[in-house]
N, C-alpha and C positions, 0 to 999 in steps of 0.2 A: 673829707678828701685830703690826703696828705700831699702837700706841695713839695716837689722834689727838684733838685738841681744837681747836675753832673759837672764836675771840674776835673778835666784830664787833658793833657797835651797830646794824647794819642787818639786820633779820630776813630780807629777801630774799637778801642775800649769804650768810647762814647756810644758808638753804634750798637755794641752788644748790650750795654746797660739800657739804652733806649728800647731795644727789642724786648728785654726782660720787663721793663716798666709798662710797656704797651699791653702786656698780658694781665695787668692788675687793674681791677675795677675801682679800687679805693685809693689809687695813687695817680697823680698827674705830674708830668714833666713840664716845668715852667721855663727852664732855661738850661743851656749847656755852654760851657766855656772851655776854651783851650788856653786862655790867658788868665792866670790866677789873680793878677792885679785887677782885671775887669770883674772877675768873680767876687773879689773882696768888696769892691765898690757896690756891686749889685746886692750882696748880702747885707751890707750896712744899711741899705735903703729899702729893702723888701723883706716881707715876712715869708719865711721858708720853714718847712717842717723837717726835711731830710736832705742832707748834702752827701753825695757820693764823691769822695775827694781823693785824688792821686797825691802821693807825697812828693814825688820828684817832679817839680815844676820849675820853669825858669823864672827869674826875678824874685818871686815870692813862693817858697815851698809850702807844702800843705801844712806842716807843723806851725810855721810862722803865721800862716793865714788863720788857723784856729786860735792861736795865742792872742792875735791882735784884734779879733772881733769882740765887740762890746756885748752884743746879743748873740748867743750861740744856739743854732738849731741842733738837731741830732746829726752827728757826723758818722758816716760809715766809710772807713778808709779802704781804698782799692789800690793795690800796689803789687809790683812784681818782686818786692824785697821783703823777706820775712824778718830780717834783722832789726827792723824798726818797730816791731810789734809792741815791745815794752814801752817805748817812748810814746807810741800812739795811744796806748791805753792809759798812760799817765795824764793824757789830755781829756780823759773821761769820754772817749769815743764809744759809740754803740757797739761796733764790731770792726774787725780787721780782716779784709778779704784779700787773699793772695791770687793774683792773676796766673793762669786763666781761670775765670770765675764760672762755676757751673750754676745753672738756674736754681737747683734746690738749695745750694749754699747761699745764693743771693736772697732767696725767699726766707731762709732762716734768719738772716740778718735783718731784713725789713720787718719781720714779724716781732722783733725785739722792740721796735718802735711802736708798732700797732699790734697789741696782744691778740691772742687767738680768738677772743670774742669778737674782735673787729678785723680779723685777718683778711687781707685782700684775697679775692678768689680769681683764678685765672680763667680767661675765656677759652673756648675750645675751638675757635675758628682757625687759629694759627698753630702749627706744630711748635712745641717747645722742647728745648734740650732737656733730657732727663738725666738723672744722676748716673744711671747705668748706661748712658750713651745711646739710647734708642734713636735720637736725632742729634746730628751735629750741625751747628750753624757755622758756616765758613765765610770769611770775607773774600769775595771773588769780584775783581773789577769794580770796586767801590759799592758792591751790593752784598747783603747778607743772604746766603743761600742755604736752605735746609737740605741735609743729606741723610737719608735713612741709613743707619748703621748696618742693617741687614743686607743692604745692597752693595756694600763695599767689598771689593775683591782684594785690593791691597792699597797700601799707602807708601809712597816713595819720598825719601828726604832729598831736597834740592838745596842744600845748605841752609839758607834762611827761610826757605819756602818748603811746602810739601805739595805733592800731587796725589789727590785722592781719586782712585780709579774704581768706577762701577761699570756694569755691563753697557751702560748707555752714555757715560760721560767721563771726562777727565778734568778735574777741577784743580787749579793751582791757587794756593792760598798762603798768605804770610803767617806761618806758624812753624814752630820747631816740631820735630817728630815726637819728642818726649812730651811736649805740651798736649798733643793730640792723644798720645798713649794714656795720659793721665785721665782723659775723659772717656776712655773706652773700657768696656768690661773685659777684665783680664782673661776670662775663660774663653772669649770669642777670638782673640787675636794673639798672635805670637810673632816675635821678632826673629827673622831668619837671616838677617844681614844688617850691618850698621846703617844701611840705606833703605831697608824694606821691612814692612810689617804686613802680614797677610792674615786674612780671616781663615781660621782653621777649617771651617766647614766648606770653604770654597776651593780647597786644594783638590785637584784632580789626581795627581800622582807625584811621587818623589823619585827622581832618577839620578843616582849619583849625588852630585852636589848642586842639583837643580830642582826647583819646584815648578810644576806645571799647574797653572791656574788660569781657567778660561783659555784664551789663545795666547797667553803670555808664558814665558819661561824666565824664572827669576833665580839668581844665584843664592846659594846657602853659604853664609860665612862659617869658617871653621869653628869659631867659638860659640856659634849659635846652633850648631847641628844637634848636639845632644839634647838641648832643651826642646827643639822642634820634634825630635823623635819621641821624647818622653810625652809631649803633648798629644802627638798622634796616637801613641799607645793608649793614652788615657781616654781617647775618643772612641776606641773600639768597644 
């Protein structure tokens, strides 16, 4: 059983990794830390197999934490910044994951620590995010909520948040629209406006510069119209 620790000052990032680890039979989460100094002290005193480590941490950043540990477990870097990849790998880390982290990419990283002969297997009782976006996990009111991609009508950008609209619910979550787009299958969704992404198969009609979807009418941005029409033509 691989003993795992998460070190990240973003509670949402911890929640997502906790959810991913909960799917694995051969990995157990022994501690989480939003304070890297506390994490450093814990790692000095306890045996751990894998550490998921954010680089941008107050007081003691991730790179400094790794450099100062006398006994080093396997480190998997989790960060929103691609530019530190070289420095991260110079520390001999196992993998470098860029947020938002999809479950298959997480699984690929952890399997580098536990080879395929001992690879963790996922339970089937809880829906998991798939690489093609069949299920999205959204942070909503301090809870992680699974949303079937097939049910999504459209997604609206609300500056630092998004609203995901299905026939039965409207969920507001702290994500950028681009971050969510990166998780979705490109063939299913199209951006029609700087603030709207719609599922192509859910469009009822297009009238002028408006898209009718369910009981909603959404605007089409001038720079997005040609791509929308091309996608609709491709669906015929």
